[in-house]
N, C-alpha and C positions, 0 to 999 in steps of 0.2 A: 405426478406426485413426487417422484424421485428428485426432480430438479428443485422443487420447493424445499424439500428436506436438505438437499445439498447447499442451497442458498442460505438457509437459516443456520446450518452447521458452520458455514464459512463466517457468518457474522456473530457467532457465539463465543468469540475469543477476543480478549482485550487487545492483544497485539495486532490482530487483523483489523479491528476497528480503528486503531491508531494509524495503521498503514492506509486504510481507506480515507481517513481524515487528511493525510498528506497528499494523496492522489486527487482529492477534491481541489487542492490548491494548484497542483501541476504534475506533469509527467516526471517520474523519478527512476533512477537506476538503483540497483541494489546498494551501491556504496552510499548514496544519499539517504536511503531508508536506514541503513546501519548507523550513520552519523546522527540523523535527526532523532532516532529512538534510542540510541546508545545500546544497540543489540549486536549480536554476532552475525556474521555473514550467513551461517547455517540457518539461524532463526529467521532472518529477513527473507532469505530465499524460500524456505519452507512455507512461510505464511503468505508470501506473494504467490507462490504456486497454488496454494489452497484457494485464494481469491480468484486466480486465473482459471483454475479447473472448475470452479463454481459458475463461471461465466460473467464475472464482474469486470475483469480486466482484459486488456489486449497487450500484446508484447510487440515491440518494434526494435529491430536491431539497427544500431547506428555505430558503425566501426567496431570498437571494442566493447561498447556498452549494450546492454539489454535494458530497454526503457519500457516501463510499465505505465499505463494510464487507464482510466475508466473506459470501458468499451460501450459508449453510449449508443453507437449505431446498431450493435448486435444484441444489446441487452434487452431481455424481455421487458414488456411494459411494467409488470409488477416488480422487476428488479429495480427499475428507476424509482418506483415508490419506496422500495426498501432503502435505497441509497439516500433519498430525501429524508426518510424517517431517521436514519442514522445521523445525517447532517443536523437535523433539528434537535435530536437527542444530545448531541455533543456540544451544542451552542453553550457557551459560558463555562465549559469544563476547563479547569486550570491545566490539567495534564496535556490535553490536546492543543491548547493555546501555546504551551511551552514547546510542544513538538513542532508546531508551525514556525515558531521563532527559530528553533534549531535548524529547520529545513532551509531557512533563508541563508544560513552560514554553511550549509553542506555543499561539498564539491564533488564533481566527477573526477576522481583522481586516477582512473585507469585500472588495469588488471592487477596491479600490485597493491590495490587498496586494502585488501584483507590483511596483508602483512603489515602495512603502514598503520592501520587502525587498531591493531591488537595492542592492548595496554600492558 
């Protein structure tokens, strides 16, 4: 029961739903999430961690980058249904469509990305 509650809590936040939307497209590093959603590094990392801790994501290290993606192999069966429900619910949403467009322009710019992206 605890896992179910954790999963629903992870999906009960707009930022986390927007991040999940990006990860339905492709694997992303924190820098790309920051750019696509126009959010701080702290906010991106905190929300990625919540999705990771709930069991939706996997983390892969590639040199300087920590890359997040959906953990389809280890995801419980009902998690897959939840992800599909989120995908279906977000269809046609203007905000998430804009996020996906912004993701196309996002770059992995290295460990200094936080300093470079601060406005």
